[in-house]
N, C-alpha and C positions, 0 to 999 in steps of 0.2 A: 483647332484652337488649343485643345488639351495637349497635343503633341508639341506645339510651340511653347506652351507654358511649362511642360515637363523639361524640355531642352533648356529653357531659360533658368529653371530652378537647378538643374544639374550643372549648368555653367557657373551659377552663383556658388554652388557647393564646392566645385572644383577651384574656383577663384579664392574662396574663403580658406580652403585647405592649403592652397599654394601660399597664401599670405601668412598663414600660421606657421608653415614650414620655414618660410623665409625669416620670420620673426624668431623662431626657435634656433635656426642656424646662426642668426646674428648674435643672439644671446650666448649661444654655446661658443662661438668664436671669441666673444669678449671674455668669457670665463677662462678660455685657454690663454688669452693674452694676459689677463690678470694673474693667472697661475705662473706664467713665465716671468712676469715682473716681480711677483711677490714671494715665490718660494725660494728658500735658501738652497740652491742646487749644490753648493759646495759641501753640504752635509751628506755623507755617503748614503745613509739610509733613504734619503729623499730620492736620489737618482735611482737606486735599486728598487725602490717601491714603484716609481712611475714606469719603469721599464716592464713591469708586469703586463701592461696593456699590449706591448709589442709581443711578449711571449705568448699571451693568449691568442693574439691575432695569428701568429705563425702556426699555432697548434690547431686552430679551427678553420682558418681561411687561407689555405696555402695557394694564394693567387700571386704569381710571380710579379706581375706588374704592380700590384698593390704593395707588396713587401718592398720591392725595389724603390717605389715612390716614397715610402716611409723612411727607408734608409737614406735616400738622397736628401729628403727634407730634413731629417735629423742632422745630417752632415752639414747642410747649409746653415741651419739654425745654430749649430755649435760654432761654426766659423764666424757667423754674424755676431753672436753673443761674445765670443772670445776676443775678436780682433777689432770690432767696430764699437760695440756697446761698452765693453770694459777695457778695450785697448791693451789687453794682455797684462793689466795691472794686477788682477786678482790671482794670476797664475793659472796653469792648466789643471783641471780636475777631471780625471777619467770618469768618475761617477756622474759628473755633470753631463757628459756625453750620453750615458745611459738614460739620464733623466730627459734630455732633449729628444732622444729617440722615442721614449715612451710618450712624451707630450705630443709629438707629431702623430704618433699612432692613435692617441686619443682623438686628435683633431680629425683624422681621416675616418676613423670608425664612427665618430659622433655625427659627422656630416652624412655619411652613408646611412646611418640609422634613421636620421631625420627624413631622408628622401626615399628610403627603401619601403617596399610593401610588407605586409604583415609577417609572412614566413621568414624572409630575410631579416626583418627587423628583430624578430625574436632571437635569431642566432646572434645578431650584433649585440643585443642586450645581455646575452649570456657571457659576453666578453666585457662589455663596458661597465656593467653594474658591479661585478666582483672586482674588476680592476680599480674602479673608483673607490670602492669600499676598502680595498687593500691599501691603496695609496693614502687614503684619509687616515686609516688606522695606524699606518707606519708614521705618518706625520704627527698625529695626535699623541702617539706614544712618547714622542720627545718631550711633550709637556706633562703627560701623566706620570712619567718616571720621576719628575721633580715634586710630585704631590706629597710624597712622604717627607721630603726635605723641608717643605713648607710647614708641615704639621708637627714633625718630630725633629728637633735639633740634634738630639743624641741618638746614637746608633748602637746596635748590638755587635759591632764588628769584633770586639775582643773575644766574644764567645766563640765565633767561627775561627778566629785566629788561633786561639788556644787549642781547639779541636784539631785543626790541621797540623799544628806543632806536635800534638800528642802522637801523631803517626810516626814520629822519629825524624821528620824533616818537614820543611815548608814547601809543598809542591809548587805553589805559585812563584816563590822566590827562585826555585831551581830552574824552572822553565823560563822565568823572567830574565834570568841571566843569559840564556840563549838569545832571547830577543835583543838584549842590550849589546851582546858581544858580536853578533852576526847580523849585519844590516840586511842581507838577503832574507834571512828568516824573519826579521822584524817586518820587512816590506810585505812579504807574502802573508805573514800572520795577520797584519793589519788589514790587508785586502780581503782575506777570507773571513775575518771576523765581521766586517761590515757587509759582507756578501750575502748574509743570511736571507734577506727578502727574496733573492733570486731563486734558491732552491724551494722556498715556500711557494713562489709563483709557479715554478716548474711542476711541482707535484699536483697543484690544482689544474694546470694546463693538461697534464697527462690524463687525469681523470675526466676532464672535459672532453678530450679527444676520444677516450675509450667509450664513453656513453653507456656504461653498464651500471652506473650508480649516480645518485644525485650529487654532482660535483660541488654544489654549495656547502655540502657537509664538510669539506676540507676548510673552507673559509670559516665556518662555524667553529671548527676545532681551534683554529688559530686565535679567533676572537675570544672564545671562552677561556683559553689558557691565559691570554693577556689580561682579561678583566679579573679573573680569579687570582692571578699572580700579583696584580697590583694591590689587591686586598691583603694578600699575605705580606707584602712589603710593609704594610702598616703594623702587622703583628710582629715581624722580625726585621726591622729596618737595618740594612747593612750596605755599605758603599763598595767595599772591596779592599784587598790588602795594600794596593798602591796608595790609597787615600789614608789608611790608618798608619802606615809605616812612613809615609812621606819620602824624604830624600834617601832613607835607608833601603827603600825598595829598588832593585831586588838584591842588593849587595849584602845586607846585614840583618837576617832574621834573628829573632830572639832564640836563644838556646833552650833546650828542654828544662834545664835547671832554672833559667829565668822565668819560664812559663809556670813552674811550680810556685815561684814567689809572687807571680802576677795573679791578682784576684780579679777575674773578669767582672766588668761592670759597664754600664752605659757610658759612652764617651762622645764628646762633641766632634762633629764633622761638619765642615762648611756646607750650608744648605745648597750651594751651587752643584755639589756632587750628588748625583741621583742615588737613592737608596734602592738599588735594583739587584742585590746580590743573593737574596735568599727567598725562595729557590731561584736558580738561574733560569729566567725565561728564555735566554739565548739557547741554553741547553734543552729546555723543554720543547721549543719549536723545532730544533734540530731532531730531537727524538720523534716528534710527531711526523716530520718529513719521512724519517726512516720507517716508522710504523706503517704509514700509508703508501709506502712504495711496494708493499707485499704483492699486490696484483700484477706487478710488472716483471720484466725479465730479470734473470739473475744478475746481469751486469748492472741494471738500474739499482737493484737492492744493494749490491756491493758498493756502488758509488754513494748511495745514501748512507750506508754504514761508515764509509770512509769520511763522509762529511761530519758525522757524529764525532768520530775520533779527532778530526781536524778542529772541531768546535771545542773539544776538551783541551786541546793544545793551545788554541788561540785565547780562550777565556782565562786560562791560567797565565799564559805568557804575557798578556797585556796587563795583568794585575787587576782586572775588573772583577774577578771571582775567586773564591776559595774552592778547594776541592770539595768540601762538604756541600757547597751550593749545587754542584753538579750531581752529587749523589742524591740529594733530596729532590732534584728535578725529575729523577726517574719515576718514583712512585706518584709524584704529582702529575706527570705526563700520562701515566697509565690511568689515573683517576679521571682526567679530562677526556681521554679517549673513550673510556667506559661510559662516562656521562653523556657524551654526544652520540655515541653508538646506540646506547639504550633509548635515548630520545628519538632517534631516527628509526630504529628497528623495532622498538617496543619489546626488546628482549631483556627486561629488567631483572627477571629472576636469575638468568644465567650469568648476569653481570654484577650481581650483588656483592660478591667477594672482592673482585678487583675495584669496583667503585668505592665501596665503603673502606676496604683495606688500603687502597691508594691514598685516600684523604686522611685516614687515621694514621698511617705510617708517616705521612708528610707532617702532620701536626705533632706526632710523637717525637720526630726528629727535632722540631723547633723547641719542644719542651725539654728534651734531653740536653740539648746544647746549652740551655739556660741553667740547668740544675746539676748537670753531670760532669762538669769540668774536672773535678778531683778524681772521679772514677776513671775517666778517659786517660788521665795522666799517670795512672798506676803502672801501666805497661802498654806498649803499642799494640799488643795482641787484642786488647779490648776494642779500640776504635776500628782496627782493621777487620775484626770479626763482625762488628756491627755493619760496616760497609758491605762486606761480602754477603751477609744474610739479607740486608735490605735490597741489594742489587739482584740476588737470586730470586727472592720472593717477587720482586717487581717484574722480573723477566717471566716468571711463571704466570703472573696475572696478565701480563701483556699477551702471552700466547692464548690465554682463555678469551680475552677480548677479541683478538683477531680471528680466532676460530669461530666464535659466536657470530661475528660479522660475516664470515664466509657461509655459515650454515643457513642464514636467514636472508633470502633474496629480497631485494627492495622492489616494491611496486613503483615504477618511475613516475607514474601519473600522480600518485599521492605521497610518494616519499616515505611509505610505511612498509613494514615487513609483511610479506604475504602470509596470511594465515594467523595473524596476531590481532 
């Protein structure tokens, strides 16, 4: 009798478990459906954010049939959305293809996670959870970037504009003319500008595959940089040279003599334009990708550095950032790297200088831009010297942070430095 009762109870448990999995799979399928219907896939960042799931899947689960199934499903979904749902009216968006590929990857990984056993389920969670967080963060960023615009109608653009002009020329206008005059440069520049989420996903996937450190640390870095950067946008709101110059960008920057006559002050910029210029989070995330490529091969490190240089070119050429935005991003990125490294490793003492120094130098730049316009305009030697010193000190601090990170091995079970 006991044997029969035990079998009956086990059958009930299995039936209950199966029903819960079916319910979870149904809800997850509906979530994917609503995501497909509701997300604006034509926005480049959305597609590049979603494709992170596929990147993580390829990095951790190199099963050919599974990858081929996702690619085929993404192709079918792209064709269905393009030619049946929208009937080609909205135009073809390459980034949407990336987004549909990522969406199908989410679907496959989610269903497998629901029906998988414990060990495989943990592996799938290591892909799904960061991919979902990454996608949500990229999507939410589009709204958060407008927060400063809702709170602050006036911006500090003129202060950044005057500093860039004190260098003897306007870097954004100079490179902006290349974007204007050469369609190929403009196309490639726009593509790589919005491509940022992909290198961010790739560096996480590389650490996930390497399994020698807690890969979620990479996600923490990007999130911390974003949240702290959004707060700084409230301190120094700026939209970018194309928004302050209007139709004159990139053809007619103010001359140095005009800048001497111009007294920097807060100016009105339409709230529709995000205040996301100071410091440049675009540059900050590119730098963090470069910093965290150190454990990999020389080729990977070179490609990461090339991406940093490409980001400099793109952010200036599109008119979204001033050169000073990119300069301030360096100490800010170092401070964020030190903050997250210290929190994970427990090596606060060795990271005190880059942590405090990075944040202090970032805030010092914001202060100097507000009060030092007349000093910077005396001679281009002064602003160039400040840029060189800031970059050199930041590079030194960056080396300290990465060296401390290498010296303190992480206990993977606890995510803490051994011996601390």
